[in-house]
C-alpha positions, 0 to 999 in steps of 0.5 A: 480522453482515451485511457492510457496504459498503467501496467500489463500482465502477460501470461508467461506459464499456464499448466495445460494445452491451452496457452501455446494456442494463443497470441500475445494479445490473448494471454495479456491484461492491460490496465488503464488509467486517467490522467490526473487521477488515482490509478485504479486497483487491479482486482484479479480473480474468477469473478473479474477475469472468468473468461480470460482464465477460462481461456488459459486454464482447464476447468480443474485449474480454474477452480483454483483460482480464488474468487478474487485472488490478489489485487495490484495497486499503486502509491504516487510519489513526487515527480522530479522533473517535468518528463511526464513520467510519474513515479509509483511504487507497486504492490500486490496484496494476496487475497487466496487461501494457498497463497500468490507468489512475487518473484522469490517471496510467498504471501500465504496469508491473506492480507500480505503484501510485496512490492512489485517491479518492472519484470516481476514474476507473479505466480498462483499457487496450488498444494501438490504432493512431492516427493510424499510431501506437500507444496505450494507450487505455481500452476499459472505465472504472469510477468508485470510490465510497465513497457509503454507506460507513462508510469515509472518505478519509484524505486528506480526514480529515486536511489534513495528518497532521503537523500531527495529529502537531505536539504529538508532535513538539514532545515530547523523547524524555524525554517519550514512551512506553516502547516496552513497559509501561503508560503512566505519565502522560497524555501517555504514555497519548495515545501509547499509544492512538495506537500501538494505532490508528496504528502498524501492527498486531503480527504474529509478528516485527514490525509490519504495514501490510497487516493481521493476517493478512499472509501474510510475504514480506520483512522490513525492519528499520530502524536507525541514528542516527535510531532511538530506542535502548532498543526491542524489536527486533520494534517496528523490523522491518516484516513485509510480504506479501499478506493471508491472506484474499487467499491463501483467496479464490482457492485454487490460484492466485498471490497478488501481494504488494502492494507496500510504500510506506513515508513520513510516511504512517505518522507513528504508526510513525516517531513512535514510533520516532525519536529527534528527532521532527523527523526525520519532517519529512524524510520524504515521505509516499510515500518509498520503495516495495518491489516484488515480482516474484512467481514461483511459487517463492518462491526466484525472486522478485525485489525492487526499491526505488524512491526516491519522494523528492527525497533521495538513496538507496542500496542496499549489499550485504551486509558480506561482499560490500562492494558498492553496488547499481547503480540501473537504470530508476529502481530498484534490485533488492535481494536478502536481506541488502541495506540500504537508506540513506537521508539524512534531515539532516546528521549522521543516519543511517537503515538499512533491512535487507532480508530475504526469507522463503524 
């Protein structure tokens, strides 16, 4: 079967004189996908689109593009209809030194990410002197388009994912389907179907939100009084890392691990494991983010957690250390065995134990 269109990047600005001489097809990159498979991550940079970038930029600007400048990746949401359109949220992660802009947001640190929507403008930045001051300005810009794609923007499909989950939030724990086994009532069957579509993908050791071809880098295990008792441990473990397909696409090259963003955007996952579904309302759509500072050797990787919410968060070392990690520049460095502690509501605890793959 021919691969289908996932999204388009159309160059709308390139400093120099080359862009005006190109047709629309010549200044467009198309990302494709296969049916019933996760959308592959698009990796953008000198080592991936060398000839394309050479056609757009003079040599001195071509050198301003990082070897890997950014990645675009998609996270599938549960479908609400049978129209063949699959809701996804789209994110761009910056890996460039100077940075990348998404609309009005500047990503100037490696691993920072931002949402993409149809019509978003992506800019590759370089440092220039303006009125005696150094500024980061775009020298190359692309338009992100979902036109003619079978994928739709989840933010458009869902005015609020919590509204979609409202019937579940009102259910008591006794009305929820068990973690394992066949559903035994119509209500249970609805939850089972949602689990198949929207709760992440079952992979060895846990649940993955990047697809079934995840190359594990770390695991987050969720626990605490907020979590429903009686479930299998694998259902509480989030396995995260880059996709094996991205690794296979660039043999011999380092494949960065995309950040993991957790929040009510994964409402299906939380509805399944929370003892009191009303606690989901305390989670923000993007509540926290785990970032990976990749290194050539797995033992040298560094991991960080950022609190994206207005609620407090702290990081505690392993029991044998009895230490509290200190926040620095808006993030905490986390180590194998550390625990991330969340305060959702009075009298309720939630923790996430972090374990790195060696």
